[in-house]
N, C-alpha and C positions, 0 to 999 in steps of 0.2 A: 430402594425400588429397582427392580430389574427392568430390562428393555421390554420383556414380555408383559410384565405387570403394568408398565406405563402405557403400552399399546392397548391393553385390555381396558384400562381406566379411561383412556380417551374415547374408545369405542362405546363404552357404557354411558359416558356423559353425552355423547352424540345421540344415542338411542333414547335417553331420558330428556333430551332437549336442554341439557345443562351446558350450553355454549354461549359465547358472547354475541349479543345482538345489539341493534341500535338503541334498544331500550335499557341495556345494561348500565349500571352505575359507572363501571370502569370506562366504558365507551364514552359516556357523556363527560366524565372527568378528563379524559385525554383530549377530547374536542375543546374543552375549556382551557386546558393547559397550553395547547398549541393554537389557540385562537381560531378554532374551526378547521385547521389544516391537519388532517390525520396523516402522520408521516409513516405509519405502518398499518398493515391490514390485520387488525385484531378480530374482525368479525369471523365468527365460526370457530374461534380458538377456545381451548379449555384451560381453566385455571388450575394449575397444580401447585398449590402452596406458594402463590406469588409468581410463578413462572407460567407464562401463557404459551401453549404449544398447539400444534396442528399435525395431522397426518395428511400426506399428499397421496396421489393416485398410485405411486410406487411404494406406498407404506413407509416413506421416509418421514422422520420426525423433525418438524421445524420448530425452532424457538422463535416466537414472534415478538414477545415483549417480556422484559424482566423488571419486576417491581420490588424484589426483596432487597434489603439493605445489607448485603454481605460485602465484605471487602475482598474475600477470596471465593471464587466460583469454580467448582469442579463438576463439569458436565458428564464426566466419566464416559460411558459408552451409550448414553441415552439420547443424545442429539446428533442428527446428521447434518442439518443445515441451520445456520443462524441467519434469519431473514433481515431484510433491509431495515436499518434504523433501530434494531432491537435494543441496543444499549446507547443509542444517541443521547447525548447530553447527560448521561448517567454520572453522578458525582460521588458514588459510593464504591463501586467495584474498582479494585486496584490490580487484581490478578485473575486470570481465567484460563482454564485448560479444558480440552475435550478431545479424547482419543478418536472418537468416531466422527467428528466434524470434518466434512469434506468441502463444504462451501460456506462462504461468508458473504452476505449480500451488501449491496451498495450502502455506504454510510452507516454500517452496523454499529460502529463505535465512534461515530462522528462527534467530535468535541467532548468526548468523555474523559474521565480521569484514569482510565486503565493504563497501567505501566508495564505489566508483564503478561505475555501470552504464551501458550503452549498448545499448538495445533499441529501435531506431527503428520497428519494425513490430509491436510487441506490442499486441494488442487486448484481451487478457484476463489478469488476474492473480487469484490466489486469496487467501483470507483469511490474515492474519498472514504474508504473503509476505516482508516485510522487517521483521518484528517484532524489536525490540531489535538492529538491525544498525547499522553505522557509516556507512551510505549517506548522502551529503551533498546533492548537487544532482541532481534527478530531472526528466527530460523524457520524458513518455509521451503524445505528441500523438494517438495513434490509440486510446488507451484510452477506454472508455465508462463504466466503473464502477470506483471505488476501493473495494474491499471492506472489510468489518469488520476493524479492527485491522491493516490492511495495513502501515502504517508506525508503529504505536503504539510509543512508548518508544524510537524510533530516534534517530539523530543528524541526521536530515534538516534541511537549512537552507532549501531552496526546492523547490517543485514546480510544474511547468507541465503542464497537460493540456488542450489546446485543444478536445478532443472529449468531455471528461468531462461527463456529465450527472448522475451520482449519486455522492455521497461518503457511504458507509455509516457506521453507528454506530462511534464510537471509532477511525475510520480514522487520525487523527493525534493521538490522545489522548496527553498527556504528552510531546509532542515539544518538549522545552524549548529546542531550538535553531531551531525552525521560525519563520522570519521572514516569508517571502513565499510566496503561492500565486497562481496564475493559472488561473482556471476561467471563461473567457468564455461558456461554454454550460451552466454548472451550473444544474440545476433543483431538485434535492433534496439535502438533507444530513440525516444521521442523528443520533440522540441522542449527545451528548458527542463529536461529530466532531472538535472542536478543543479539547477540554477540557484546561486547564492547558498550553496551548502558548504559544510566544513570538510568535505571529503578531501583527503590529502594525496594518497598514492593509488593510482588506478592502472590496472592491466586488463585490457579487453582483447582477447585473442581472436575473436570471430567477427567483431563489429566492423562493418565496411563504411559506415557514414556517421559522422558527427553532425547532427542537425543544428538548426538555428538555436543559438543561445544555450546549448546543451549544458555547458559548464560555466556559463557566464557568472562572474563574481564569486566563483567557488574558491576555496583556499587550497587549490591544487598545488602540490610541489613537484609531482612527476606524473606523466601519462605515457603509457606505452600501448600503441594500437597496431599490432603486426599486420592486420588486414585492412586498415582504414584507407579508403581511396578518395574520400571527399570530406572536407571540413566546411560546414556551412557558416553563414554569416554570424559572427560573434560567438563561434563555438567555444572559444577559450578567452573571450574578451573580459578584461578586468580581473583576470586571475593573477593577482599581484605577486603571488609567491611561487609561481610556476618557474622551475629551474631546469626541468628535464622534459623534453617533448620528443618522443620517438615514433615516427610515422614512416616506415621504410617503403610503403607502397602507395603513399598518397599521390594522387594525380591532379586533383583540383582543390584549391583553397580559395574560398571567398574572401576578398579583402575585408579586413576588419576581424579576421578570425581570432587574432590575439592582440588587437589594438589596445594600447595602454596596459599591456601585460608586462609588468616590471616590478622590481623591488629595489628601492633606493636608487632609481634611475638606471638600473642595469637590465638589459634584455635577457631573454632565456639563455642560460649559459650552455646547456647541452641540447642543441637542436639538430635532430637527424631526420632528413626527409629524402624522398626520391629525387634524383637529378632531373627527372622528367616532369616534375611538379610545375603546374601553371597557376598563377594568381589571376583571378577573374572577378568581375563585379557581379555576374549572374551565372547560374549553372542550372 
């Protein structure tokens, strides 16, 4: 099916009244499955062979809910936006791609079994979008912000985001398999962003502040932050494998920034800081 054919089909269904209403069997089934809590807005959607879609005012095609039992999903150039919770708790889909997808809503793949994604043109994702999923290697080079808990507690191993400027709070919290990230244009990270992750070697060239518990408990071996000026409380606390910490412009470090950071009783071997750095209790 082409994009034009899909659009025409949706419009015909709307004209004929073949859309999901509160009386529809699928609507009632979803209500029963989620005990009365409808986690996505399927009302007004059209069923296209087990894929529920809508058109918005800008003629963008939304994927609202997916019921087919496919392991691999190729949305080709048919879908622009994957709505909130569209694949939440899905236990079938393992891989999904979509060249025309530009936005993925909050919790779209929440607690699903998806492992592989390919969305080369996505510029926006919602909070908890891949929370507790099996997704492994992620490349989202047009993305600007990694939202709160976007990949928290997932199986992610690596992430590359060439255009990412903000990683929000807990975005990669407890990602115990996460080893590598590449954020060449990152400016801001949120609290507990990499808390208890397995990330090992980090270079942040533009970040100026390491906030509360940002890397607490991570398996960091080295960290280089050329522009970092402030390290918040517990920023590197319990990073037991940290051996190299380079912060040439740091001005303020909250006490406890790397308390109990050691390996076999040895403190950080290579510690490079500004001579003007002050250790404080509050900042």
